[in-house]
Each structure stands twice: as C-alpha cells, then as structure tokens.
C-alpha positions as CSV (number, residue, x, y, z in Angstrom):
1,M,25.4,11.2,-15.0
2,T,23.6,10.6,-11.7
3,A,24.9,8.6,-8.7
4,V,22.4,5.8,-9.5
5,E,23.4,5.7,-13.2
6,S,27.2,5.6,-12.4
7,R,26.9,3.1,-9.5
8,P,27.7,-0.5,-10.5
9,A,24.8,-2.9,-9.6
10,G,25.1,-4.2,-6.0
11,V,27.4,-1.4,-4.9
12,A,26.0,0.9,-2.1
13,L,26.2,4.7,-2.3
14,T,28.5,6.4,0.2
15,P,26.2,8.5,2.5
16,S,27.1,12.2,2.9
17,P,27.5,13.6,6.4
18,V,24.1,14.5,7.9
19,G,25.4,17.8,9.2
20,H,26.3,19.1,5.7
21,R,22.7,18.9,4.5
22,P,20.5,22.1,4.1
23,F,17.7,22.4,6.6
24,G,15.0,22.4,3.9
25,A,16.5,19.3,2.3
26,R,16.4,17.6,5.7
27,I,12.7,18.4,6.2
28,K,12.0,16.9,2.7
29,A,14.0,13.9,3.7
30,F,11.9,13.3,6.9
31,V,8.7,13.6,4.8
32,A,10.1,11.1,2.4
33,L,10.6,8.6,5.2
34,T,6.8,8.5,5.5
35,K,6.4,7.4,1.8
36,P,3.7,10.0,1.0
37,R,2.7,8.3,-2.3
38,I,1.8,5.1,-0.6
39,I,-0.1,6.9,2.1
40,E,-2.2,8.6,-0.6
41,L,-3.6,5.1,-1.5
42,L,-4.3,4.4,2.2
43,L,-6.3,7.6,2.6
44,I,-8.2,6.8,-0.6
45,T,-9.5,3.7,1.1
46,T,-10.2,5.4,4.5
47,V,-12.2,8.5,3.8
48,P,-14.8,7.0,1.4
49,V,-15.6,4.2,3.9
50,M,-16.4,7.0,6.4
51,F,-19.1,8.2,4.0
52,L,-20.5,4.7,3.6
53,A,-20.5,4.2,7.4
54,A,-22.3,7.5,7.9
55,Q,-24.7,6.9,4.9
56,G,-23.9,10.5,3.9
57,V,-21.5,13.2,5.0
58,P,-19.6,12.3,8.2
59,D,-18.5,14.8,10.7
60,L,-15.8,16.8,8.8
61,W,-13.7,17.3,11.9
62,L,-13.7,13.5,12.4
63,V,-12.6,13.1,8.8
64,V,-9.7,15.5,9.4
65,T,-8.6,13.9,12.6
66,T,-8.8,10.4,11.2
67,T,-6.9,11.5,8.1
68,I,-4.1,13.1,10.1
69,G,-3.9,10.1,12.5
70,G,-3.8,7.7,9.5
71,Y,-1.0,9.7,7.9
72,L,1.0,9.7,11.2
73,S,0.5,6.0,11.8
74,A,1.3,4.9,8.3
75,G,4.2,7.3,8.1
76,G,5.7,5.8,11.3
77,A,5.4,2.3,9.9
78,N,7.1,3.4,6.6
79,A,9.9,5.1,8.5
80,L,10.5,1.9,10.6
81,N,10.4,-0.1,7.4
82,M,13.2,2.0,5.9
83,Y,15.2,1.7,9.0
84,I,15.0,-2.1,8.9
85,D,15.6,-2.4,5.1
86,R,18.4,0.2,4.9
87,D,20.9,-2.5,4.0
88,I,19.0,-3.8,1.0
89,D,17.7,-0.3,0.0
90,A,21.3,0.7,-0.6
91,L,21.7,-2.1,-3.1
92,M,18.5,-1.7,-5.1
93,D,18.2,0.8,-7.9
94,R,14.6,1.8,-7.1
95,T,15.4,2.6,-3.5
96,S,18.9,4.0,-3.8
97,Q,17.8,7.6,-3.3
98,R,16.0,7.0,0.0
99,P,17.1,9.3,2.9
100,L,18.9,6.6,4.8
101,V,20.9,5.5,1.8
102,T,21.9,9.0,0.8
103,G,22.8,10.0,4.3
104,M,20.2,12.8,4.5
105,V,18.9,11.1,7.7
106,S,20.9,8.9,10.1
107,P,19.6,5.5,11.1
108,R,19.2,6.6,14.7
109,E,17.1,9.6,13.6
110,C,15.0,7.4,11.4
111,L,14.3,5.0,14.2
112,A,13.4,7.7,16.7
113,F,11.2,9.4,14.1
114,G,9.3,6.2,13.3
115,I,8.7,5.3,16.9
116,A,7.6,8.9,17.7
117,L,5.1,8.9,14.9
118,G,3.7,5.5,16.1
119,V,3.2,6.7,19.6
120,I,1.8,10.1,18.6
121,S,-0.6,8.6,16.1
122,T,-1.9,6.1,18.7
123,V,-2.6,8.7,21.3
124,W,-4.0,11.0,18.6
125,F,-6.5,8.4,17.5
126,G,-7.4,7.5,21.1
127,L,-8.1,11.0,22.3
128,L,-9.6,12.6,19.1
129,V,-11.3,9.6,17.3
130,N,-11.8,6.6,19.5
131,W,-9.7,3.8,21.1
132,L,-11.0,1.1,18.7
133,S,-9.5,3.1,15.8
134,A,-6.3,3.6,17.9
135,A,-5.9,-0.1,18.4
136,L,-6.5,-0.9,14.7
137,A,-3.9,1.7,13.7
138,L,-1.4,0.5,16.1
139,G,-2.1,-3.1,15.0
140,A,-1.5,-2.1,11.4
141,L,1.8,-0.5,12.2
142,L,3.1,-3.4,14.2
143,F,1.9,-5.9,11.5
144,Y,3.7,-4.0,8.8
145,V,6.9,-3.6,10.7
146,V,7.2,-6.9,12.5
147,V,5.2,-9.4,10.5
148,Y,5.8,-8.2,7.0
149,T,9.2,-6.3,7.1
150,M,11.0,-8.4,9.8
151,L,9.5,-11.9,9.3
152,L,8.0,-12.4,5.9
153,K,9.6,-10.1,3.3
154,R,13.0,-11.9,3.2
155,R,11.7,-15.4,3.9
156,T,8.8,-16.2,1.6
157,S,7.3,-15.5,-1.8
158,Q,3.9,-15.0,-0.1
159,N,5.3,-12.0,1.7
160,I,3.1,-9.4,-0.1
161,V,0.0,-11.6,0.3
162,W,0.0,-11.7,4.0
163,G,2.0,-8.6,4.6
164,G,-0.7,-6.7,2.6
165,I,-3.1,-7.1,5.6
166,A,-1.5,-4.0,7.0
167,G,-2.6,-2.1,4.0
168,C,-6.2,-3.3,4.5
169,M,-6.5,-1.9,7.9
170,P,-7.4,1.7,6.9
171,V,-10.8,0.4,5.7
172,L,-11.5,-0.8,9.2
173,I,-10.2,2.3,10.7
174,G,-12.4,4.5,8.6
175,W,-15.5,2.5,9.5
176,S,-14.7,2.4,13.2
177,A,-13.9,6.1,13.3
178,V,-17.6,6.8,12.4
179,T,-19.3,4.0,14.2
180,N,-16.9,2.9,17.0
181,S,-17.8,-0.7,15.9
182,M,-17.3,-3.1,13.0
183,S,-19.6,-4.2,10.2
184,W,-19.7,-6.8,7.4
185,A,-19.4,-3.9,4.9
186,A,-16.0,-3.0,6.4
187,V,-15.0,-6.7,6.4
188,I,-15.9,-7.0,2.7
189,L,-14.0,-3.9,1.7
190,F,-11.1,-5.2,3.8
191,A,-11.2,-8.3,1.7
192,V,-11.3,-6.3,-1.5
193,I,-8.0,-4.6,-0.6
194,F,-6.5,-7.9,0.6
195,F,-7.1,-9.6,-2.8
196,W,-6.2,-6.4,-4.6
197,T,-2.7,-6.1,-3.1
198,P,-1.0,-9.0,-4.7
199,P,-2.1,-8.4,-8.3
200,H,-1.4,-4.7,-7.7
201,Y,2.2,-5.3,-6.5
202,W,3.3,-8.3,-8.5
203,P,3.3,-6.5,-11.9
204,L,5.7,-3.9,-10.4
205,S,7.8,-6.8,-8.9
206,M,7.9,-8.3,-12.4
207,K,9.4,-5.1,-13.7
208,V,12.1,-4.8,-11.0
209,K,12.7,-8.4,-10.2
210,E,16.4,-8.1,-10.8
211,D,16.6,-5.6,-8.0
212,Y,14.9,-8.1,-5.6
213,A,16.9,-11.0,-6.8
214,R,20.1,-9.0,-6.2
215,V,19.4,-8.6,-2.5
216,G,17.8,-12.0,-2.0
217,V,14.2,-10.9,-1.4
218,P,12.0,-13.8,-2.7
219,M,9.2,-11.8,-4.3
220,L,7.1,-14.2,-6.4
221,P,8.4,-13.0,-9.8
222,V,12.0,-13.7,-8.5
223,V,11.2,-17.4,-7.7
224,A,8.6,-18.2,-10.3
225,S,8.2,-17.7,-14.1
226,N,6.2,-14.9,-15.6
227,R,3.6,-17.5,-16.6
228,V,3.1,-18.6,-13.0
229,V,3.0,-15.1,-11.7
230,A,0.5,-14.0,-14.3
231,R,-1.7,-17.0,-13.5
232,Q,-1.7,-16.0,-9.8
233,I,-2.6,-12.4,-10.8
234,V,-5.6,-13.7,-12.7
235,V,-6.8,-15.8,-9.8
236,Y,-6.5,-13.0,-7.3
237,S,-8.2,-10.6,-9.7
238,W,-11.3,-12.8,-10.2
239,V,-11.7,-13.2,-6.4
240,M,-11.2,-9.5,-5.8
241,V,-13.9,-8.5,-8.4
242,G,-16.2,-11.1,-7.0
243,V,-15.8,-9.9,-3.4
244,S,-16.3,-6.3,-4.5
245,L,-19.8,-7.2,-5.7
246,L,-20.9,-8.6,-2.4
247,L,-21.8,-5.2,-0.9
248,T,-24.9,-4.8,-3.0
249,P,-26.8,-8.0,-2.4
250,L,-26.1,-7.5,1.3
251,G,-27.8,-4.1,1.2
252,Y,-24.8,-1.8,1.8
253,T,-24.7,-0.2,-1.7
254,G,-26.9,0.4,-4.6
255,W,-26.9,0.7,-8.4
256,F,-24.2,3.3,-8.8
257,Y,-21.5,1.3,-6.8
258,T,-22.5,-1.9,-8.6
259,A,-22.1,-0.3,-12.0
260,V,-18.7,1.2,-11.2
261,A,-17.6,-2.2,-9.7
262,L,-18.7,-4.1,-12.8
263,L,-17.1,-1.7,-15.3
264,T,-13.8,-1.2,-13.5
265,G,-13.6,-4.8,-12.5
266,G,-14.3,-5.9,-16.0
267,F,-11.5,-3.7,-17.4
268,W,-9.2,-5.0,-14.7
269,L,-9.9,-8.6,-15.7
270,W,-9.3,-7.7,-19.4
271,E,-5.9,-6.3,-18.4
272,A,-5.0,-9.3,-16.2
273,H,-5.9,-11.9,-18.8
274,G,-4.0,-9.8,-21.4
275,L,-0.9,-10.0,-19.2
276,Q,-1.4,-13.7,-18.8
277,N,-1.7,-14.3,-22.5
278,R,1.5,-12.3,-23.1
279,A,3.3,-14.3,-20.4
280,K,2.1,-17.6,-21.9
281,S,3.4,-16.7,-25.3
282,G,6.9,-16.2,-23.8
283,V,7.0,-12.4,-24.2
284,T,9.6,-10.7,-22.0
285,G,11.0,-7.2,-21.5
286,A,9.0,-4.1,-22.6
287,K,6.6,-6.2,-24.7
288,L,5.2,-7.9,-21.5
289,K,3.6,-4.5,-20.6
290,E,3.2,-5.6,-17.0
291,M,3.1,-2.0,-15.8
292,R,-0.2,-1.4,-17.6
293,L,-1.9,-3.5,-14.9
294,F,0.0,-1.8,-12.1
295,H,-1.0,1.7,-13.2
296,W,-4.6,0.5,-13.7
297,S,-4.7,-1.0,-10.3
298,I,-4.3,2.4,-8.7
299,T,-7.0,3.9,-10.9
300,Y,-9.3,1.0,-10.1
301,V,-9.1,1.2,-6.4
302,S,-9.5,5.0,-6.6
303,L,-12.7,4.8,-8.7
304,L,-14.1,1.9,-6.7
305,F,-13.8,3.8,-3.4
306,V,-15.0,7.0,-4.8
307,A,-18.1,5.0,-5.8
308,V,-18.3,3.8,-2.2
309,A,-18.5,7.4,-1.0
310,V,-20.9,8.6,-3.7
311,D,-23.3,5.7,-3.6
312,P,-25.1,6.7,-0.3
313,F,-26.2,10.0,-1.9
314,L,-27.9,8.2,-4.9
315,R,-29.9,5.7,-3.0
C-alpha cells in the first residue's frame, strides 16, 4: 500500500529529510516543480501561432529560443505556485506526491528556484527574442502567482476564469516573438484559450471536488451543483467555438483551419451537452463521465492549433 492509499483524508505526509534523497531523484523533483505536463499545453499554443504570424515557417532559432524561454517562465510560475500552495497540496490526494510535500525539495529551495527561473526567462526573452515578449512572459508569471494563486484561488469560484488569463499569454508571446507587435489574430486566439480554460478545468474539478472542498478552495463544482457547473460549461463552450471561427472572416485563416475548427468544435459541443444532460438527470459518480470532456479538451486545443500552423501552407 502506498503512502497516499494509507494516509487518512486530510492528514499530511511527513516529509523525508532532503539530504537523504539521491541526486537523480532530486533532479527529477526540480523538474517536477515546473509541471512539465501543463507546459506542454502552453507550448502547443505558442509555436503554431508563430507559424501563423510568419505566414509560413518562422526562423527556427527563434522558435527554439521562444520555446526555451516559455518553458523557463512557466516553470518558474509553477514552482512559485507550489511554494504558495504547499499547505493545501499536503492535504489533497491529487497533489500529495509533489516535491514539497514529500520533502524531496525544501520550501526555501523551491522559492529560490522559482524566482531564478523567472529572472532568467525574462532576461532570456529580452536578449534573444525581444523585450515585448519578455514583458508578456513576466506579466503572465506575475499574474499566475499573484492574481490567481495568492488572490483568487482561495477566495472565489471564478478563480479559474480570471486566473486562466495567465494561460492565454503564450499565444501573445508566440505572435510577438515573430512580429514584435500585436494583432487581432493573436487577440482572437487569446480569447479562444480564455473561454477554453473553464470548460477544460471544471470537468476535472468535478472529479476531484472532494479534494478542493477538504482544503476550502471554492472551485465552482465545490460551491455549485453539477447541473449549474454543466450549464456554465455549455455556455463557455459555445462562446469558445464561436470565437474560434472569427479568424477566417477576418482574413487570417482559410478553409483548412475553418474545417478543423467546425469539426472539433462540433464534437466539443456534443460532449458538453452530453455532460449537461447527464447532470440534469441527476447522474453522479462514474456515470457522469465528466472526464470525457476533460480529455477531449486537450485533444481539441492540440488539433485546433495544429490547424493554425498548417493553414498558411494551404492558402
């Protein structure tokens, strides 16, 4: 039986001394602080936008430097998020194996690591990409750490709605890296991610709402019924799909992107309405199948942004 399985709900794990950890395990722990799986999604929205901004293949060295800078910046934000949330992470099953909870990394090390990544990424962007991208990356880091983690997360059920702005910034960073400017195309894709974030995250929150309730984090599924949450998911989903279709009439994309946006968006709406129908009927537990939409949301954003990158070559 693992530590998580044997630990009573609401009881924190006892961290092991940092000095007793193998070097390789410590390296893996510092990588884990950056939340690589989340950063994968951020990069999926950064690089394709660079292709759209360049209307073809952007400078490959620019793509590499932007990608590295984005990883460092987002990694710093995630590390600082773990430092601030270490108290509730120790009480939640889904976060009980994070490095600060297990003692693989000390709080002081995590804080220093997060700040260092933030500083390095800002200078990296400024010197190797441009200072507009550097400012956007720093703004995203500060918004995620200060506005979302420190101010919104534990105070309002709208935390993920407004906190999600930080996750929209890679779109603007990708565009500015190529053009050193902004465009309506970047703003539209920013809006797509803004309206995508709540219906992406709320199904997961529905699945683990007991975790959030235990630590007093008012995620929407904690303070509202499944029916209310599902209705909000449907509303945001329709707006997201509608916004995604604005690129074509404004002349930024052609038939290929439009076809992908319609097909993937249509399937998303099918899943969202299916979740709403199950919630309305009072279904709970495994039969609610809320994670179907969560998993599709990742596929959706991946396919949509691949279409963003491919479309310039087919026009």
